[in-house]
Steps between C-alpha positions, in 0.01 A plus 500: 500500500764320707428140600608326819415137563520243777452126509183428694125426466199710380315839529164675418322799645295569817667646802466272799525652840645404837272316736491771764144479629343845478168673458447785254569747781827337610853588389690202644839551338728728301308672217172335599325167444651447153827689550401745227428815702128475421219506756174331402295727725218717371284769658793730574507878477567611145571858606666631815397819679747780555754376753446138403308212661424480872765355729348190663789430736867553556745277686863559594775295662577278200863601477721563198402316182415518131250213524148534369203317657302181453134497602315176578209417727496736796871584477742733328854356484819697452866505604721747681817537701547610860814479707696329220245219480275442200140432605176376346192691619136395491257790536125514533337568166230694687709758686871431444571386854778246540377142541841335519861540393767239431876495462605480135876527545795733461433863431717760335577667170682271254690678226583865469247776559378409849165353390403339826229241556326213317405547137266206442125468546361203698305228322185363668375151417210375712621479860866568415706813439833488314750783533855572377758728660759706318779259598317193375329372812172334402230420757163329498267628772159404631265770373288486814766578760832548319665191646786370291430179306834463319801707391755479217792718390572592136874523564567224754252244368498569126836660422343823383696823474355818649433757225656843547186641666382182664241239409187678384275243332162406643470121508231315303266227625386261228311185594693315769823687438668829579709639213806707593799663328819458708707501180848361449674198351278238671206650308325835476160370613411258777166338580425418864216309657290784634400304810848391606759709312657181360669540162306347208720601205761748383534654151847357443515603134400858583759632745511879469556707814184643651404855418187676626208380289224269628408179322161447329316182395340428161342211314645489149395228255381293792828523693500682832814704539670772700634809323782698655718789387861548610775737393605246236197311374125458483409137558207263541547185709266204540288508814526124544879471517670837447651408163547785254232508231634809325751775563573827320806717560392841626772719651402734780702758690555589866160384630237299311183542703157504325291182498448345153159507331360194324211510254397294197831311456697822542729609782573871547787626713643840579773644721672827572851646468449564130411141407133529397254224411477177302220273383547128436258259336508152656393217269509122489725323256600138456730412786450812706407865525613800302533856628494745210577865566216709355671825594805598700720802563174690543533819707131590514465338846811521715346408833721520808294327770151652505361212294291484184145376442334348194143619444344375179754548221710761682772515764497787750774619734769760551792517258824661621554846346181467292227502764180301538456286192243303304655250261363241258566156648548307176700761305682705763386822335439803718137615526548791737746631758446763769780633721362835619202381708664259748849385585649151491328235705305177534156397380206268565170453311144474635154553350608684186755722670876503538615607847837670446725571798783750465806374684664824609407854604149509647421141412210614283244232409283545191234291327477503124304311238670189364449627149706521182332837441745674731553616859151559636519579870213462747653623824817522704630571847832537677570222746477625859788452745757428230830352613830628363556175308386421148155339504596184311235269649234436236141607577236232558123512444303242697146483644423861416821630657814653356806400705807723499813384684763759583781360715375484864143586402208343317199700382162362398273721287133436423456481122168316495219676318214592735 
């Protein structure tokens, strides 16, 4: 067991969540109310008929993008790009009709490969919407009408450097602050007043360049902190002032994307390009925190960017070259792997089922049991009107609907049990 330590305050257990106001049926930010990919909804269909669930509505005109959706109140929020301009869209939750749209900033395809459009998912907090463009333009909008409240720029205002494929994180609201990852020598993380955009603090002793992961919040040994993963390190910084509480070297490659998982004083991370997964135990010691590596160099879960989800004692997701995987959270041991049933993709959990979305080909979507007993499927369908691009936007389950974003189009399927 390797040990990494840092010189600041205390830690315990209990995950504490961002203060995004949401009902059980809302999905107000990236990976849901708690940023863990888990919906709290019940009363959903446990089995799908042949051909899949009924299409409730379809909307087009959203432009190029890899953004997923946020769902809050009567609105569905997403991002797209039209005419070289990145845009935030608010759609009616009832029928998908556009309610308003707002200028986000510069459009385009940073990096090689021609991946055009925004990558981030909007964050909704009460009467405000926060959105980030691929070139680092950050806007706060009025949720009612889309009018701009304030605007900042990761590069111009914070000295951030644009990652190869553009800024891709989804910003976090916590209390009165907005937590962002511009990266760079001034500090990897920055906290802004959510009402004004004014800088509150910068993580000066954590200054890695930004990669593609989104920050999470946890309460460890009574200290609220933000956990972020870069290509170089996994770190926890104090919510009150941005000072590093603990940091563990963890080398990534090419693109480090998946959001960390926190549970019971442990932080789990994974990334693709042959890197795999690690688990760190975070504990309090005299004078600061300690991050002890429980396991590393583990190739059971090599997750590119489809995300992983912790259900009970097991992590579920797709592992490059190995297929869909169930892994023990605390030991890293493989429980089962299945690569013949469904190709690589993203995942979300709701009411006992994992909704798995294949990223290429027909864009097949399947539901399986979240069970260590193996791949137990309960229905599938091929996404209609597939674009020619990879379907990298993660699925969302909210208010009895399954939302599937595919570039210019958004589909809403009825998955509520009758």
